[in-house]
C-alpha positions as CSV (number, residue, x, y, z in Angstrom):
1,X,73.0,90.9,86.0
2,X,76.4,92.6,86.1
3,X,77.5,90.2,88.8
4,X,76.5,87.2,86.7
5,X,78.2,88.6,83.7
6,X,81.4,89.1,85.6
7,X,81.2,85.5,86.9
8,X,80.6,84.1,83.5
9,X,83.5,86.2,82.0
10,X,85.9,85.0,84.7
11,X,84.9,81.4,84.0
12,X,85.5,81.8,80.3
13,X,88.9,83.4,81.0
14,X,89.7,80.5,83.3
15,X,88.9,78.0,80.7
16,X,90.8,79.9,78.0
17,X,93.9,79.9,80.2
18,X,93.7,76.1,80.7
19,X,92.0,74.9,77.5
20,X,93.7,71.5,77.5
21,X,92.9,70.7,81.1
22,X,89.6,72.5,81.2
23,X,90.0,72.6,85.0
24,X,87.3,74.0,87.2
25,X,87.6,74.4,91.0
26,X,84.5,75.2,93.2
27,X,83.7,75.7,96.8
28,X,80.7,73.8,98.1
29,X,78.8,75.1,101.1
30,X,77.6,72.3,103.4
31,X,75.1,73.4,106.1
32,X,75.7,70.6,108.7
33,X,78.7,69.4,110.6
34,X,81.3,67.2,109.2
35,X,79.9,64.1,110.9
36,X,76.4,64.5,109.6
37,X,75.5,62.1,106.8
38,X,74.4,64.9,104.5
39,X,77.9,66.6,104.8
40,X,79.6,63.2,104.5
41,X,77.5,62.6,101.3
42,X,78.6,65.9,99.9
43,X,82.3,65.0,100.5
44,X,81.8,61.6,98.9
45,X,80.1,63.3,95.9
46,X,83.1,65.7,95.6
47,X,85.5,62.7,95.7
48,X,83.5,60.9,92.9
49,X,83.4,64.0,90.8
50,X,87.2,64.3,91.0
51,X,87.6,60.6,90.1
52,X,85.2,60.6,87.2
53,X,86.6,63.8,85.7
54,X,90.2,62.8,86.2
55,X,90.7,65.8,88.5
56,X,89.5,68.4,86.0
57,X,86.5,69.3,88.3
58,X,87.5,69.8,91.9
59,X,85.0,70.5,94.6
60,X,86.0,71.6,98.1
61,X,83.3,70.9,100.7
62,X,83.0,73.3,103.6
63,X,80.9,71.7,106.3
64,X,79.2,73.3,109.3
65,X,78.2,76.4,107.3
66,X,81.8,77.6,107.7
67,X,81.5,79.8,104.6
68,X,78.9,81.9,106.5
69,X,75.8,80.9,104.6
70,X,73.2,78.7,106.3
71,X,69.6,79.6,105.9
72,X,66.8,81.0,103.7
73,X,69.4,83.2,101.8
74,X,71.0,80.1,100.2
75,X,68.9,80.1,97.0
76,X,69.8,83.7,96.2
77,X,73.5,83.2,97.2
78,X,73.8,80.3,94.7
79,X,71.8,82.2,92.1
80,X,74.2,85.1,92.2
81,X,77.2,82.9,92.1
82,X,78.5,84.0,95.5
83,X,78.4,80.3,96.2
84,X,79.1,78.0,93.3
85,X,77.4,75.1,95.1
86,X,75.5,74.3,98.2
87,X,73.4,71.7,100.0
88,X,70.1,73.3,101.0
89,X,67.2,72.1,103.2
90,X,64.4,72.5,100.7
91,X,61.7,73.5,103.2
92,X,64.1,76.2,104.5
93,X,63.8,78.0,101.2
94,X,60.1,77.4,100.6
95,X,59.5,81.1,101.3
96,X,61.4,81.8,98.1
97,X,59.7,79.2,96.0
98,X,56.6,77.4,97.3
99,X,57.3,74.0,95.6
100,X,60.3,73.4,97.9
101,X,57.9,73.0,100.7
102,X,56.3,69.8,99.3
103,X,58.5,67.3,101.1
104,X,57.8,68.8,104.5
105,X,54.0,68.9,104.2
106,X,52.9,66.9,107.3
107,X,52.0,63.3,107.2
108,X,51.9,62.9,103.4
109,X,54.6,60.3,103.4
110,X,54.5,57.7,106.1
111,X,57.7,55.7,105.3
112,X,60.8,55.9,103.0
113,X,59.0,54.2,100.1
114,X,56.3,56.8,100.1
115,X,58.9,59.6,100.6
116,X,60.8,58.3,97.5
117,X,57.6,58.3,95.4
118,X,56.8,61.8,96.5
119,X,60.3,62.9,95.5
120,X,60.2,61.1,92.1
121,X,56.9,62.7,91.1
122,X,57.9,66.2,92.4
123,X,61.4,66.2,90.9
124,X,60.4,67.8,87.6
125,X,58.9,70.7,89.6
126,X,62.0,71.0,91.8
127,X,64.1,71.1,88.7
128,X,62.0,73.9,87.2
129,X,62.2,75.9,90.5
130,X,66.0,75.5,90.5
131,X,66.1,76.8,86.9
132,X,64.1,79.8,88.0
133,X,66.8,80.5,90.5
134,X,69.7,80.1,88.0
135,X,70.8,76.7,89.3
136,X,70.7,73.0,88.6
137,X,69.5,70.3,90.9
138,X,72.2,67.6,91.2
139,X,70.7,65.2,93.8
140,X,68.4,65.2,96.8
141,X,68.0,62.9,99.8
142,X,65.7,63.0,102.8
143,X,66.2,63.6,106.5
144,X,64.9,60.7,108.6
145,X,61.3,61.2,109.7
146,X,60.7,64.1,112.0
147,X,59.4,63.4,115.5
148,X,58.8,65.3,118.7
149,X,61.4,65.6,121.4
150,X,59.8,66.7,124.7
151,X,60.4,66.9,128.5
152,X,57.1,65.1,129.3
153,X,55.4,62.2,127.6
154,X,52.9,62.9,124.8
155,X,49.9,60.6,125.4
156,X,46.9,62.8,124.8
157,X,45.9,65.8,122.7
158,X,46.1,68.0,125.8
159,X,49.8,67.1,126.2
160,X,50.6,69.1,123.1
161,X,48.9,72.3,124.3
162,X,51.3,75.0,125.2
163,X,54.5,73.2,124.1
164,X,57.2,75.7,123.2
165,X,58.5,73.8,120.2
166,X,61.4,74.7,117.9
167,X,60.4,73.9,114.3
168,X,62.5,74.0,111.1
169,X,59.9,75.4,108.7
170,X,56.6,77.1,108.4
171,X,54.7,73.9,107.7
172,X,55.7,72.4,111.0
173,X,54.9,75.7,112.8
174,X,51.4,75.7,111.2
175,X,50.6,72.1,112.2
176,X,51.8,72.6,115.8
177,X,49.9,75.8,116.1
178,X,46.8,73.9,115.0
179,X,47.2,71.4,117.8
180,X,47.6,74.1,120.5
181,X,51.4,74.3,120.7
182,X,53.5,77.4,120.5
183,X,56.0,76.9,117.7
184,X,59.1,79.0,117.4
185,X,61.9,79.6,114.9
186,X,65.4,79.4,116.4
187,X,68.8,79.0,114.7
188,X,70.3,75.6,115.5
189,X,73.2,77.2,117.2
190,X,70.9,78.8,119.8
191,X,68.7,75.8,120.5
192,X,70.7,74.1,123.2
193,X,70.8,77.2,125.4
194,X,67.1,77.8,124.7
195,X,66.4,74.3,126.0
196,X,68.6,74.8,129.0
197,X,66.9,78.1,130.0
198,X,63.3,77.0,129.2
199,X,62.8,79.3,126.3
200,X,62.0,76.1,124.4
201,X,60.8,72.9,125.9
202,X,60.5,70.7,122.8
203,X,61.8,70.2,119.3
204,X,60.3,68.9,116.0
205,X,63.2,67.2,114.3
206,X,64.7,63.9,113.3
207,X,66.4,61.3,115.5
208,X,69.7,62.2,113.7
209,X,69.4,65.8,114.8
210,X,68.5,64.7,118.3
211,X,71.6,62.7,118.5
212,X,73.8,65.4,117.0
213,X,72.3,67.9,119.5
214,X,72.7,65.5,122.5
215,X,69.1,66.1,123.4
216,X,69.3,63.6,126.2
217,X,71.0,66.4,128.2
218,X,67.9,68.5,128.2
219,X,64.9,66.4,127.0
220,X,63.5,63.0,128.0
221,X,61.1,61.7,125.3
222,X,61.0,61.2,121.6
223,X,57.6,60.5,120.0
224,X,57.9,59.0,116.4
225,X,55.1,60.9,114.8
226,X,56.7,60.6,111.3
227,X,55.8,64.2,110.6
228,X,57.7,64.4,107.3
229,X,60.8,63.3,105.4
230,X,62.1,66.7,104.4
231,X,64.5,66.8,101.5
232,X,68.0,68.2,101.4
233,X,69.2,69.1,97.9
234,X,72.6,69.7,96.3
235,X,72.6,72.5,93.7
236,X,75.1,74.2,91.5
237,X,75.0,77.7,90.0
238,X,73.9,77.4,86.3
239,X,76.8,79.5,85.0
240,X,79.3,77.2,86.7
241,X,77.4,74.2,85.3
242,X,77.4,75.7,81.7
243,X,81.2,76.3,82.0
244,X,81.8,72.6,82.1
245,X,82.3,70.6,78.9
246,X,79.8,67.8,78.0
247,X,82.1,65.1,79.3
248,X,82.5,66.8,82.7
249,X,78.8,67.4,83.0
250,X,78.2,63.7,82.2
251,X,80.7,62.7,84.9
252,X,79.1,65.0,87.5
253,X,75.7,63.7,86.8
254,X,77.0,60.1,87.1
255,X,78.4,60.9,90.5
256,X,75.2,62.7,91.5
257,X,73.0,59.7,90.6
258,X,75.2,57.4,92.6
259,X,75.2,59.6,95.6
260,X,71.5,60.1,95.5
261,X,70.9,56.3,95.8
262,X,73.6,56.0,98.5
263,X,72.2,58.9,100.5
264,X,68.7,57.5,100.6
265,X,70.1,54.4,102.1
266,X,72.3,56.4,104.5
267,X,69.3,58.3,105.7
268,X,67.5,55.1,106.9
269,X,70.8,53.7,108.3
270,X,71.5,57.0,110.2
271,X,67.9,57.0,111.6
272,X,68.4,53.5,113.0
273,X,71.8,54.3,114.5
274,X,70.5,57.5,116.0
275,X,67.5,55.9,117.6
276,X,69.8,53.4,119.2
277,X,72.1,56.2,120.5
278,X,69.1,58.1,121.9
279,X,67.9,55.1,123.7
280,X,71.3,54.2,125.0
281,X,71.5,57.7,126.5
282,X,68.2,57.5,128.2
283,X,65.7,59.0,125.8
284,X,62.4,57.2,126.0
285,X,61.2,56.4,122.5
286,X,57.6,55.7,121.6
287,X,55.0,55.5,118.9
288,X,52.2,58.1,119.1
289,X,49.0,57.1,120.9
290,X,45.9,56.7,118.7
291,X,44.5,59.9,120.1
292,X,47.5,61.9,119.2
293,X,48.0,60.2,115.8
294,X,44.3,60.8,114.9
295,X,44.4,64.4,115.8
296,X,47.7,65.1,113.9
297,X,46.3,63.2,110.9
298,X,43.1,65.2,110.9
299,X,44.9,68.6,111.2
300,X,47.4,67.6,108.6
301,X,44.7,66.7,106.1
302,X,42.9,70.0,106.7
303,X,46.2,71.9,106.3
304,X,46.9,70.3,102.9
305,X,43.4,71.0,101.7
306,X,43.7,74.7,102.7
307,X,47.2,74.9,101.2
308,X,46.1,73.4,97.8
309,X,43.4,76.1,97.5
310,X,45.9,78.9,97.0
311,X,48.9,76.9,95.9
312,X,50.8,77.7,92.7
313,X,50.8,75.4,89.7
314,X,54.1,73.6,90.5
315,X,53.0,72.7,94.1
316,X,49.6,71.5,92.9
317,X,51.2,69.4,90.1
318,X,53.6,67.7,92.6
319,X,50.8,66.8,95.1
320,X,48.3,65.7,92.5
321,X,50.9,63.5,90.8
322,X,51.7,61.9,94.2
323,X,48.0,61.2,94.8
324,X,47.5,59.3,91.6
């Protein structure tokens, strides 16, 4: 509480000293590298905010997690105001608030249209969760669909057994464990060496991440299982948001709405470009066989049913709204 009070006091003093300009400068943490489309979207958002506020709100984007914050701690870091703004992989903070795991529930959305529907109906619950964490949701956009990168082809259920698979959240780990694999959690920065040494022999992730990680140097196959379209969100600390005047807030929301539309398109475009890059570098890309698809679908359905039994109100509301 004291920390939040000090932040609020500093913001008030800042505005008092520049009442006419009402200037506000903020750092924005971006998890991924500067060439990733999420980080590029964050920079474009910052540019639009500067334009629409005539420079009175200035956002400096720091890509690649260069501010030192990257993982599950991001919700708390923004809540406390240590970071004024950050992009956050929703499923990565689902341990802090369950509803953020909705978009990464396996095989609920099979394409971008379904992923958008899921986002639209779940958005009110995401906004409530952000308020619980003293922040405001500005926009969100999906990663391209997650698939399996492996060293050997995945043609049968037996081919999944024993895979040492790096996953990005607990939902992926649970599904892979159900089909006989051995999921593991590894920081992205340690993944390449883990693949080289055999600590990991497969990865559940998107084609975009596969391209960024140059997986063709260690892996040979990509099976497009369309596991999920996990969302990345841009949030701002509520105290910083409240420090803006109504005109600034309106301008920021205008920029956010435009970037959200743009980023959904960029996700699909980046997926297509990344699939081509993977193929050009020797990765063999395939759709899952019926045996594999049926098994994953069956396990995903059972996983959702079990999750819903003990889920909290917000999670249930989002899933039930999507099913209508």
